[in-house]
C-alpha positions in Angstrom: -48.0 -54.7 52.6 -49.7 -53.6 49.5 -48.7 -50.3 48.1 -51.6 -48.2 46.8 -52.0 -45.4 44.3 -54.7 -42.8 43.6 -57.3 -43.8 41.2 -56.7 -41.1 39.4 -53.3 -41.7 39.2 -54.0 -45.6 37.9 -56.5 -44.4 35.5 -53.9 -41.7 33.9 -51.3 -44.8 33.7 -53.8 -46.8 32.2 -55.1 -44.2 29.8 -58.5 -44.6 31.1 -61.1 -42.9 32.8 -61.6 -43.1 36.6 -65.3 -44.1 35.8 -63.9 -47.2 33.7 -62.1 -48.2 37.0 -65.1 -47.6 39.1 -67.0 -49.9 36.6 -64.7 -52.8 37.4 -65.3 -52.3 41.0 -69.1 -52.2 40.8 -68.6 -55.6 38.9 -66.4 -56.6 42.0 -63.5 -57.4 39.5 -61.4 -54.9 42.0 -61.7 -53.3 45.4 -60.8 -49.7 46.1 -60.3 -48.1 49.6 -61.3 -44.6 50.5 -59.5 -42.5 52.8 -59.8 -38.6 53.5 -62.2 -38.3 50.5 -59.7 -39.9 48.2 -59.8 -43.3 46.3 -57.0 -45.4 45.8 -56.5 -48.9 44.4 -53.8 -51.7 45.6 -51.1 -52.5 43.6 -52.9 -55.8 43.0 -56.2 -54.6 41.8 -54.1 -51.9 39.8 -52.6 -55.2 38.1 -55.8 -56.8 37.8 -57.4 -53.8 36.2 -54.7 -53.8 33.5 -55.3 -57.4 32.6 -58.9 -56.9 32.4 -58.8 -53.8 30.2 -56.5 -56.1 28.0 -59.3 -58.5 27.8 -61.7 -56.1 27.0 -59.6 -55.1 24.1 -59.1 -58.3 22.8 -63.2 -58.1 22.8 -64.0 -60.5 25.4 -67.5 -60.0 26.9 -68.2 -59.3 30.4 -69.3 -62.9 30.9 -66.0 -64.5 29.4 -63.9 -62.1 31.3 -65.8 -63.3 34.5 -65.0 -66.6 33.5 -61.3 -66.0 33.1 -60.9 -64.0 36.5 -63.0 -67.1 38.2 -60.2 -69.3 36.7 -57.1 -67.7 37.0 -55.2 -66.1 39.9 -52.3 -63.6 39.1 -49.9 -63.7 37.7 -52.5 -64.1 34.9 -51.8 -65.9 31.5 -53.3 -64.7 28.1 -52.2 -68.2 26.8 -54.7 -69.9 28.9 -57.7 -68.1 27.8 -58.8 -69.7 24.6 -58.7 -73.1 26.7 -60.6 -71.5 29.5 -63.2 -70.2 27.1 -63.3 -73.1 24.8 -63.0 -71.1 21.4 -60.1 -69.3 19.9 -59.0 -66.0 21.1 -56.9 -63.5 19.1 -54.2 -62.7 21.7 -52.5 -60.0 20.2 
């Protein structure tokens, strides 16, 4: 069974806003669960959000992020990204 944390807790841990995480959900990259007026993410989706935010810091476009997510399953590997995109990506 997955563990769930509130969206606000995950946003605070990732140092982003709740709206940033909701944007990832709108793009169908992560999924949330609402219960009793609160929004929660599974541990898997929190991990995925962390990876996506890292890809954004690497300046990947939304289309490139989509391609990476469509190609890889957890655990994600940064080392495979240049091969997936067919271009160099500075990974630091």
